C-alpha positions as CSV (number, residue, x, y, z in Angstrom):
1,M,-6.7,14.2,5.4
2,D,-8.2,11.7,3.6
3,I,-6.1,8.7,1.7
4,I,-6.7,10.7,-1.6
5,S,-5.0,13.9,-0.4
6,Y,-2.6,12.4,1.5
7,R,-1.5,10.1,-1.4
8,D,-1.5,13.9,-4.2
9,Y,0.2,15.3,-1.8
10,C,3.2,13.2,-1.4
11,L,3.1,12.6,-5.1
12,S,3.8,16.2,-5.4
13,F,7.2,16.4,-4.7
14,P,9.9,15.9,-7.1
15,G,11.4,12.3,-7.8
16,T,8.4,10.9,-6.1
17,T,7.0,7.0,-6.6
18,E,4.5,5.3,-5.2
19,H,4.9,1.1,-4.6
20,T,3.6,-1.7,-2.8
21,P,6.7,-3.9,-1.7
22,F,5.3,-4.9,1.2
23,D,1.7,-6.7,0.5
24,E,-1.3,-5.4,-1.5
25,V,-2.2,-2.6,0.8
26,T,0.6,-0.6,2.2
27,L,1.5,2.2,-0.2
28,V,4.7,3.5,0.5
29,F,5.8,6.8,-1.4
30,K,9.8,7.0,-2.1
31,V,12.0,9.8,-3.5
32,M,15.5,8.6,-5.7
33,G,14.4,5.1,-4.2
34,K,14.0,6.0,-0.9
35,M,11.0,5.5,1.6
36,F,9.8,9.0,3.4
37,A,6.2,8.1,3.7
38,L,3.9,4.9,4.1
39,T,0.3,3.8,5.2
40,N,-2.0,1.3,5.2
41,M,-4.7,2.3,2.0
42,D,-7.5,-0.1,3.4
43,T,-8.0,1.6,6.7
44,F,-6.0,4.8,6.6
45,E,-5.5,5.3,10.0
46,S,-1.9,6.1,10.4
47,I,0.8,7.3,8.5
48,N,4.8,6.4,9.1
49,L,7.1,9.3,8.6
50,K,10.4,9.3,8.4
51,C,12.0,12.1,11.2
52,D,15.0,13.7,12.9
53,P,15.8,11.5,15.9
54,E,15.5,14.7,18.3
55,K,12.3,16.0,17.1
56,A,10.9,12.4,17.1
57,I,11.1,12.2,20.4
58,E,9.7,15.9,21.3
59,L,6.6,15.3,18.6
60,R,5.6,11.9,20.7
61,E,5.7,13.9,23.9
62,K,4.1,17.0,22.9
63,Y,1.4,14.6,20.5
64,T,-0.6,11.6,22.1
65,A,-0.8,11.1,18.5
66,V,2.5,10.7,17.8
67,L,4.3,7.5,18.5
68,P,7.3,5.7,17.5
69,G,7.7,4.2,14.2
70,Y,5.1,1.2,14.0
71,H,7.4,-1.8,12.1
72,M,10.3,1.0,11.8
73,N,13.3,2.2,13.2
74,K,11.5,3.7,15.9
75,K,14.6,6.3,16.2
76,H,13.8,7.8,12.7
77,W,10.4,6.6,12.1
78,N,6.9,8.6,14.2
79,T,3.8,6.6,12.8
80,V,0.9,9.2,13.2
81,L,-2.3,8.4,14.3
82,I,-4.8,9.9,11.7
83,D,-7.9,10.6,14.4
84,G,-8.8,13.9,14.0
85,S,-6.5,15.8,17.0
86,I,-3.8,16.6,13.9
87,S,-4.6,19.3,11.5
88,D,-3.9,18.7,8.2
89,Q,-1.3,21.5,7.8
90,Q,0.5,20.0,10.3
91,L,0.3,16.3,8.7
92,K,1.4,18.4,5.4
93,E,4.4,20.0,7.2
94,W,5.4,16.8,8.7
95,I,5.6,14.8,5.2
96,K,7.4,17.5,3.5
97,E,9.9,17.2,6.5
98,S,10.0,13.5,5.7
99,Y,10.4,14.1,2.3
100,D,13.3,16.8,2.7
101,L,15.2,14.3,5.6
102,V,15.4,11.7,2.7
103,I,16.5,14.2,0.0
104,K,19.4,15.4,2.5
105,G,20.8,11.8,2.7
106,L,21.1,11.6,-0.8
107,P,24.4,11.8,-2.7
108,K,24.5,15.7,-3.7
109,K,25.0,14.7,-7.8
110,I,21.6,12.9,-7.4
111,R,19.9,15.6,-4.9
112,E,20.5,18.6,-7.9
113,T,18.8,16.2,-10.4
114,L,15.3,17.1,-8.3
């Protein structure tokens, strides 16, 4: 996966917006104002994704390219290295799961607008 396909995929979800709230190189994707994915646009060496806490641990144990979320709440976030060891299809699945997890946490009235 490259930065363009990553960006296009993230923006394909309803209600998604992109921002650079931390600095000029950290690209953050939000749904209804809540983060679900972020990366460094200059290097695109990893992406941070929200994850169910139990699944986050399982993924870290199974994949060497999945680490506790860098600069994030390590219970709820994973950092996934873009080193070629994780397929694009798997990355897309995890991005979608991150998006869905954020949607699930939104109030019902807001969820229904999506």
